[in-house]
TIFI-802751 format. One record per residue (C-alpha): x, y, z; residue number from 1; residue in one letter. Coordinates in Angstrom, 2 decimals. Last residue first. Layout:
<recs>
X|Y|Z|NUM|A
...
</recs>
This chain:
<recs>
-14.88|-13.55|-8.00|470|R
-16.00|-16.47|-5.45|469|E
-14.65|-14.45|-2.68|468|A
-16.74|-11.49|-3.09|467|L
-18.98|-12.14|0.16|466|A
-15.73|-12.92|1.89|465|A
-14.09|-9.56|0.75|464|E
-16.91|-7.51|1.80|463|V
-17.09|-9.14|5.28|462|A
-13.38|-8.72|5.58|461|A
-13.54|-5.24|4.79|460|A
-16.23|-4.53|6.95|459|T
-14.17|-5.67|9.98|458|S
-11.20|-3.90|8.84|457|F
-13.19|-0.50|8.55|456|L
-14.32|-1.16|12.12|455|A
-10.59|-1.31|13.40|454|A
-9.65|1.58|11.64|453|D
-12.30|3.94|12.97|452|A
-9.71|6.45|13.64|451|M
-11.13|9.01|11.07|450|T
-14.19|7.46|9.27|449|E
-14.03|4.78|6.87|448|G
-13.30|4.27|2.99|447|T
-13.88|0.97|1.25|446|L
-12.18|1.13|-2.34|445|M
-13.18|-1.46|-4.76|444|M
-10.14|-2.34|-7.01|443|G
-9.97|-3.61|-10.72|442|V
-7.21|-5.77|-12.24|441|P
-7.78|-6.80|-16.04|440|A
-9.66|-9.78|-16.35|439|E
-7.98|-13.54|-16.14|438|G
-9.35|-14.44|-12.72|437|P
-12.42|-12.12|-12.09|436|R
-12.05|-8.57|-10.86|435|H
-12.86|-7.22|-7.51|434|I
-9.32|-6.50|-5.90|433|P
-9.84|-4.69|-2.21|432|L
-8.64|-1.42|-1.78|431|S
-8.73|0.14|1.80|430|I
-9.29|3.49|3.42|429|S
-8.85|5.29|6.89|428|C
-9.55|9.13|6.59|427|R
-7.79|12.10|7.19|426|D
-10.18|14.05|4.87|425|L
-7.21|15.15|2.44|424|F
-5.87|11.44|2.68|423|N
-9.23|9.97|1.80|422|G
-9.82|12.42|-1.14|421|V
-6.52|11.37|-2.69|420|A
-8.02|7.76|-3.48|419|T
-10.57|8.88|-6.00|418|N
-8.61|11.21|-8.11|417|R
-5.06|9.46|-7.81|416|L
-5.41|7.40|-10.90|415|L
-7.01|10.46|-13.05|414|L
-4.31|12.82|-11.89|413|L
-1.58|10.25|-12.89|412|N
-3.39|9.87|-16.36|411|I
-3.62|13.34|-17.31|410|R
-0.17|14.11|-15.82|409|N
1.73|11.21|-17.83|408|Y
-0.47|12.01|-20.74|407|E
0.62|15.88|-21.13|406|A
4.45|14.90|-20.49|405|E
4.56|12.22|-23.52|404|E
5.75|8.59|-22.31|403|E
2.72|8.10|-20.32|402|V
0.94|5.70|-22.70|401|E
3.88|3.79|-23.68|400|A
3.74|2.16|-20.01|399|L
0.74|0.82|-20.86|398|A
-2.05|1.74|-18.50|397|P
-3.52|-0.51|-15.57|396|P
-7.52|-0.39|-15.61|395|I
-9.22|2.90|-15.24|394|I
-11.51|4.42|-12.54|393|P
-9.14|3.71|-9.71|392|C
-10.22|2.45|-6.32|391|T
-13.64|2.13|-7.34|390|P
-16.05|3.67|-4.91|389|T
-17.83|2.74|-1.36|388|V
-18.24|4.97|1.56|387|V
-17.99|2.60|4.96|386|A
-20.07|1.69|7.75|385|D
-22.56|4.35|6.82|384|F
-24.40|6.87|8.74|383|P
-21.44|9.14|9.47|382|A
-20.77|9.99|5.96|381|T
-22.59|13.29|5.44|380|R
-21.68|14.74|8.79|379|R
-18.12|13.77|8.35|378|A
-18.04|15.66|5.14|377|I
-18.77|19.24|6.74|376|A
-16.34|18.57|9.44|375|A
-13.44|17.36|7.11|374|I
-14.37|20.27|4.78|373|L
-13.79|22.93|7.12|372|R
-10.60|21.47|8.63|371|A
-9.11|21.40|5.13|370|R
-10.22|24.72|4.18|369|H
-8.37|25.98|7.24|368|N
-5.15|24.21|6.49|367|V
-5.22|25.66|2.82|366|L
-5.71|29.15|3.94|365|D
-2.87|28.62|6.11|364|I
-0.74|27.30|3.26|363|Y
-1.80|30.30|0.82|362|D
-0.98|32.67|3.58|361|A
2.51|31.28|4.17|360|A
2.83|31.56|0.26|359|S
2.89|29.00|-2.20|358|M
5.07|29.71|-5.58|357|R
7.69|27.51|-4.46|356|E
5.51|24.33|-3.94|355|G
5.01|24.12|-7.62|354|R
8.55|23.14|-7.63|353|R
7.98|19.74|-6.42|352|I
5.83|18.70|-9.34|351|R
8.27|20.09|-11.82|350|A
11.19|17.92|-9.83|349|L
9.05|14.73|-10.39|348|I
8.51|15.35|-13.99|347|R
12.18|16.36|-14.65|346|P
13.14|13.12|-12.65|345|D
15.98|14.40|-10.47|344|Y
19.78|14.32|-11.03|343|G
19.77|17.71|-12.60|342|A
18.14|19.25|-9.61|341|A
21.52|18.33|-7.27|340|K
22.46|21.37|-5.41|339|E
19.76|23.78|-5.22|338|A
17.25|20.67|-5.47|337|I
18.75|19.36|-2.30|336|L
18.10|22.81|-0.57|335|G
14.60|22.75|-1.81|334|R
13.72|19.36|-1.16|333|H
11.82|19.44|2.32|332|W
10.03|22.94|1.94|331|A
9.38|21.76|-1.80|330|W
7.58|18.57|-0.58|329|A
5.64|20.64|1.92|328|E
4.20|22.92|-0.76|327|S
3.79|20.50|-3.39|326|A
2.25|17.51|-1.31|325|A
-0.02|19.91|0.84|324|F
-1.91|21.49|-2.16|323|G
-0.43|22.18|-5.67|322|G
-1.70|25.57|-6.03|321|M
-4.95|24.34|-7.45|320|A
-5.75|22.34|-4.22|319|N
-8.62|24.05|-2.95|318|V
-9.89|24.84|-6.44|317|A
-9.73|21.09|-7.35|316|P
-11.28|20.20|-4.11|315|L
-14.33|22.27|-4.11|314|E
-16.63|19.79|-5.90|313|A
-16.03|17.55|-3.25|312|L
-18.08|19.75|-1.21|311|E
-21.44|18.48|-2.67|310|P
-21.11|14.92|-1.18|309|I
-24.33|13.34|-2.13|308|D
-25.68|9.97|-1.71|307|F
-26.58|6.83|-2.84|306|L
-27.29|3.96|-0.67|305|E
-26.02|0.12|-0.79|304|I
-27.75|-2.01|1.93|303|R
-25.68|-5.28|2.32|302|A
-27.81|-8.29|1.98|301|G
-26.06|-10.89|0.33|300|A
-27.90|-9.64|-2.82|299|A
-26.63|-6.13|-2.31|298|S
-23.09|-7.44|-2.23|297|L
-23.27|-9.34|-5.10|296|R
-24.84|-6.23|-7.15|295|A
-22.17|-4.22|-5.94|294|L
-19.62|-6.45|-7.02|293|A
-21.02|-6.69|-10.50|292|R
-21.32|-2.84|-10.36|291|Q
-17.86|-2.57|-9.74|290|F
-16.57|-5.07|-12.32|289|A
-18.64|-3.56|-15.07|288|N
-17.32|0.04|-14.50|287|A
-13.97|-1.10|-14.40|286|V
-13.85|-2.84|-17.35|285|T
-15.89|0.27|-19.17|284|A
-13.20|2.68|-18.03|283|D
-14.63|5.57|-16.11|282|M
-13.82|9.32|-17.44|281|D
-16.09|10.96|-15.23|280|D
-19.04|8.96|-14.07|279|T
-18.67|7.18|-10.76|278|L
-16.31|9.13|-8.41|277|F
-17.35|12.45|-10.31|276|T
-20.98|12.12|-9.23|275|G
-22.93|10.39|-6.79|274|R
-21.26|9.06|-3.81|273|P
-22.23|5.35|-2.76|272|L
-22.56|4.73|1.08|271|G
-22.52|1.10|2.30|270|L
-24.41|0.36|5.15|269|R
-24.10|-3.12|6.22|268|L
-26.96|-5.08|7.26|267|G
-26.10|-8.34|5.58|266|A
-22.17|-8.66|5.03|265|V
-21.57|-10.85|7.79|264|G
-19.18|-10.53|10.61|263|R
-16.39|-12.37|12.21|262|Q
-13.86|-10.46|14.38|261|P
-10.52|-9.86|12.86|260|L
-7.73|-12.13|14.49|259|P
-5.76|-10.49|17.38|258|Q
-2.41|-8.44|17.55|257|P
-0.80|-8.88|20.83|256|D
1.60|-5.79|21.62|255|E
-0.36|-3.28|19.36|254|E
2.21|-0.75|18.10|253|G
0.83|0.51|14.94|252|S
3.10|-1.23|12.80|251|I
2.07|-4.73|14.18|250|V
-1.72|-3.82|13.96|249|A
-1.42|-2.95|10.45|248|D
0.56|-5.74|9.46|247|L
-2.01|-8.00|10.98|246|L
-4.94|-5.85|9.43|245|A
-2.83|-6.21|5.97|244|C
-2.75|-9.97|6.05|243|C
-6.41|-9.89|7.19|242|A
-7.64|-8.08|4.25|241|T
-5.76|-10.17|1.94|240|S
-2.93|-10.59|-0.37|239|R
-0.83|-7.98|1.01|238|A
-0.01|-4.35|0.93|237|L
0.78|-2.29|4.12|236|P
0.31|1.12|5.39|235|G
2.16|4.32|6.26|234|V
0.47|7.67|6.11|233|S
1.70|10.79|4.81|232|D
-0.97|13.73|4.52|231|L
0.48|16.57|6.65|230|S
3.86|15.05|6.44|229|P
3.86|15.98|2.90|228|A
6.53|13.63|0.81|227|L
8.53|12.51|3.81|226|P
11.37|9.95|4.12|225|L
10.25|7.81|6.72|224|V
12.25|7.41|9.99|223|G
9.69|9.12|12.05|222|T
6.06|8.32|10.00|221|I
4.32|6.80|13.10|220|P
1.01|4.60|12.75|219|V
-1.95|5.79|14.34|218|R
-1.85|9.46|13.32|217|R
-2.26|8.86|9.42|216|A
-5.62|6.95|9.83|215|T
-4.65|3.88|7.84|214|P
-4.26|3.44|4.21|213|K
-4.47|-0.15|3.28|212|Y
-3.75|-2.03|0.02|211|G
-5.30|-5.58|-0.98|210|V
-4.00|-7.25|-4.27|209|V
-4.67|-7.21|-7.97|208|G
-1.52|-5.15|-9.26|207|C
-3.50|-2.03|-10.37|206|L
-5.84|-1.90|-7.71|205|A
-2.99|-2.58|-4.94|204|A
-0.83|-0.22|-6.71|203|P
-3.47|2.75|-6.39|202|V
-4.34|1.57|-2.80|201|R
-0.54|1.96|-1.26|200|C
0.22|5.43|-2.95|199|S
-3.31|6.90|-2.95|198|G
-2.58|10.47|-1.98|197|G
0.11|10.38|0.64|196|T
0.04|6.64|1.15|195|D
3.23|4.66|2.19|194|T
4.35|1.05|1.60|193|G
5.13|-1.86|3.83|192|L
5.08|-5.20|2.54|191|G
3.15|-8.53|2.18|190|G
3.91|-12.30|2.51|189|F
7.16|-12.23|0.31|188|G
7.90|-12.31|-3.13|187|M
4.95|-13.79|-3.79|186|H
4.20|-12.26|-7.19|185|D
1.15|-10.12|-6.01|184|A
2.90|-8.83|-3.01|183|A
6.16|-8.31|-5.01|182|A
4.28|-6.08|-7.70|181|V
2.55|-3.93|-5.06|180|G
5.48|-3.46|-3.11|179|A
7.28|-2.53|-6.09|178|G
5.12|0.37|-7.03|177|S
4.52|1.90|-3.89|176|S
4.23|5.42|-5.69|175|S
2.44|4.13|-7.46|174|G
0.36|2.16|-9.87|173|G
1.93|-1.18|-11.69|172|P
2.04|0.29|-15.24|171|L
1.36|-2.19|-18.02|170|R
3.98|-3.34|-19.90|169|G
2.49|-5.17|-23.16|168|T
3.75|-8.70|-22.46|167|K
3.17|-7.86|-18.82|166|R
-0.53|-8.17|-19.29|165|D
-1.53|-8.53|-15.65|164|W
1.25|-8.71|-12.98|163|P
1.73|-4.66|-13.44|162|S
5.32|-4.17|-14.42|161|R
8.15|-2.75|-12.49|160|P
9.57|0.38|-13.49|159|T
13.37|0.68|-13.88|158|G
15.98|1.88|-11.37|157|Y
16.45|5.41|-12.31|156|H
13.54|6.16|-14.76|155|P
11.10|5.23|-12.08|154|N
7.25|5.01|-13.49|153|V
4.70|3.85|-10.48|152|G
1.88|5.87|-11.78|151|L
0.72|7.22|-8.61|150|G
3.36|10.10|-8.45|149|S
5.52|12.03|-5.99|148|F
6.70|9.07|-3.62|147|A
10.37|10.62|-3.76|146|F
11.12|8.91|-6.95|145|E
8.33|6.28|-7.94|144|T
9.03|3.47|-5.76|143|M
11.02|0.02|-5.84|142|N
10.87|-2.34|-3.04|141|T
13.68|-2.60|0.06|140|R
14.47|-6.32|0.57|139|G
13.88|-9.27|2.64|138|I
12.57|-7.92|5.86|137|V
12.21|-11.06|8.19|136|V
9.35|-10.73|10.50|135|F
10.56|-11.71|14.12|134|G
7.76|-9.51|16.20|133|M
10.77|-7.23|17.02|132|R
11.59|-7.03|13.48|131|K
8.20|-5.75|12.24|130|L
8.22|-3.05|15.14|129|R
11.81|-1.98|14.20|128|A
10.35|-1.35|10.71|127|V
7.72|0.85|12.00|126|V
9.88|2.67|14.48|125|P
12.38|3.50|11.31|124|A
15.46|1.59|11.84|123|D
18.51|3.25|13.27|122|T
21.81|4.50|12.11|121|R
20.78|4.84|8.46|120|A
23.45|4.35|5.87|119|P
25.00|7.68|4.23|118|P
23.62|8.92|1.12|117|S
24.80|7.43|-2.03|116|D
21.53|6.65|-3.86|115|K
20.21|10.00|-2.58|114|L
20.46|11.90|-5.92|113|V
19.42|8.77|-7.86|112|A
16.04|8.45|-6.27|111|S
13.98|5.87|-5.36|110|G
13.41|6.77|-1.67|109|A
17.32|6.97|-1.50|108|P
17.35|5.63|2.31|107|T
20.83|4.14|2.73|106|P
21.21|0.86|4.83|105|H
22.97|-0.08|7.94|104|G
19.94|0.29|9.93|103|H
16.80|0.54|7.76|102|E
15.10|3.88|7.17|101|D
12.16|3.56|5.37|100|F
12.06|5.29|1.74|99|L
12.77|2.42|-0.28|98|D
9.45|0.60|0.62|97|K
9.69|-2.42|2.95|96|V
9.43|-6.24|2.27|95|T
8.04|-9.05|4.19|94|V
9.24|-12.59|5.07|93|P
7.64|-14.62|7.77|92|I
10.38|-15.80|10.12|91|G
8.79|-15.02|13.39|90|A
5.02|-14.77|12.77|89|W
3.92|-16.66|15.86|88|P
5.82|-14.45|17.75|87|S
9.06|-13.78|19.61|86|P
10.15|-17.41|18.93|85|A
11.33|-19.10|22.20|84|R
10.36|-22.63|22.07|83|G
13.63|-23.77|21.43|82|A
12.47|-24.85|17.99|81|H
11.04|-21.64|17.45|80|R
14.21|-19.86|18.34|79|L
16.23|-21.98|16.24|78|A
13.97|-21.27|13.44|77|D
13.86|-17.80|13.87|76|M
17.75|-17.64|13.80|75|A
17.80|-19.64|10.54|74|R
15.18|-16.90|9.17|73|A
17.68|-14.10|10.33|72|Q
20.50|-15.78|8.60|71|A
18.52|-16.23|5.08|70|R
17.56|-12.53|5.50|69|A
20.95|-11.25|6.05|68|A
22.17|-13.22|3.01|67|E
19.52|-12.29|0.63|66|A
19.02|-8.50|1.80|65|H
17.48|-7.17|-1.55|64|V
17.99|-3.66|-2.74|63|A
15.96|-1.75|-5.34|62|I
13.32|-4.18|-5.66|61|F
10.34|-4.47|-8.26|60|A
12.54|-4.05|-11.03|59|R
15.00|-6.80|-10.93|58|A
12.11|-8.90|-8.99|57|G
9.85|-8.86|-12.07|56|E
10.03|-12.36|-13.18|55|G
11.87|-14.47|-16.10|54|A
15.02|-13.86|-14.60|53|P
13.78|-15.60|-11.24|52|D
15.91|-13.62|-8.57|51|A
13.00|-12.32|-6.68|50|I
10.88|-15.62|-6.77|49|R
13.87|-17.52|-5.61|48|D
14.39|-15.02|-2.65|47|L
10.55|-15.73|-1.85|46|A
11.10|-19.30|-1.84|45|A
14.32|-19.21|0.17|44|D
12.63|-16.97|2.83|43|V
9.72|-19.54|3.25|42|L
12.35|-22.31|3.36|41|S
14.40|-20.68|5.90|40|A
11.34|-19.95|8.03|39|A
10.61|-23.67|8.09|38|S
7.64|-25.58|6.77|37|I
5.43|-28.43|8.25|36|R
6.44|-27.79|12.11|35|G
3.04|-27.16|13.01|34|A
3.76|-23.62|14.27|33|A
5.41|-22.91|11.07|32|L
2.41|-24.05|8.90|31|A
-0.10|-22.28|10.86|30|A
2.06|-18.94|10.77|29|T
2.45|-19.48|6.56|28|A
-1.22|-20.04|6.02|27|D
-2.27|-17.28|8.54|26|A
0.24|-14.79|6.62|25|I
-1.58|-15.79|3.35|24|H
-1.34|-17.30|0.20|23|Q
0.17|-20.61|1.00|22|M
-0.42|-22.59|-1.69|21|R
2.22|-20.99|-3.84|20|R
4.61|-22.04|-1.06|19|H
3.69|-25.84|-1.29|18|Q
4.36|-25.93|-4.83|17|G
7.21|-28.66|-4.65|16|P
7.35|-29.88|-0.84|15|R
8.61|-27.76|1.39|14|A
11.95|-28.88|3.29|13|A
10.99|-30.51|6.65|12|E
10.68|-28.50|9.65|11|A
11.97|-29.50|13.10|10|L
9.18|-30.45|15.36|9|P
7.46|-27.76|17.23|8|P
8.84|-26.81|20.54|7|A
6.42|-26.27|23.33|6|R
6.54|-23.11|25.39|5|S
5.47|-20.70|22.95|4|G
6.24|-17.19|21.60|3|G
4.00|-14.47|21.61|2|R
-0.05|-14.83|21.22|1|M
</recs>
């Protein structure tokens, strides 16, 4: 699918509103191939959205590569006209989260203490793979400091607002907050985030887009500032399953990504866990949207089966000392904290410091508990095409709701409760928007087996199509 021997005609300037009709990467790809639009026009439209003073660009991005992006877009247009484009997607604008190394740029990871760190000497492999295909990185998206919260709050660079109810000021979810807002607001066709406990799927749910967490080992985390390497995953956020599947294929190293195979929802077996996922602290808006989506899937022929995962009741005790996130974050941050603790967001600092109390024996126990639970739960979920739950049990909270530390902690844990299970169990997982237009955003999460990413994307595309009239 790379390149092309026949040069398309030179693209004309886009008609007003044309970019807004191009929701997905496939739309832009077709328009570029036919010469109906140029890469320069796509990039300009994204940059205009970012620069709009009435929008969220100033809070969604920590750095915008405007001139470099325009130059790269013009280069991709010239290569396409000569029949030498590196891929069909050359010139399509995308974003990267602020913790990915980009050659020539610092990697502050949403922090103040690393704001003046030396620029990266090389691109992270996932960023290099995007650039090799000709995608244009238009900027670095905002995030929770050091990726250690699911709320999306950042006191250093501002907190971007969820696209829903911006007058109130609703949280975008985190830690890939800017990536979710940028995808929802057409500031590019998608972006790279990371997911250690839900940091792609939570902002996807709260911003009304699709967010994907791969089986972690499939996508390299080299050149990505870590939170907890045992759990860290690199995944995309975009406006459709197909967009996420394409970006995932590129960053996982596929040389010739193919379209998703077509399948229907009829006959799918979706496992619906009893207990905590569906009962505790569930917002009525989420419950109604979720039940409505299940009813539609069932009417379309999906088999939705209740089942038990009793081992999940062990997770709070297993992670009581902070789990992998606190212990592994402390290992990375302890030297920096010794020098610059005052520069950290105090709420993030407190989370990292929890790892200081964990002994080597505690850590080994955690590793062993994880292996046992992975094996036990895999036997329970094996019969299903996916496990289905709400992504988050609540709608986007107002920024004012998390000003008090106790509420910050409570709501953070609630947003991450469902998603973090997939990271601990080393699974692939995706969040799909299921709300109706005008309603508060709600996500449905489908979780597959370890290394069954291709099957999960196919299942998610079928579910997405069945719910397309939402």
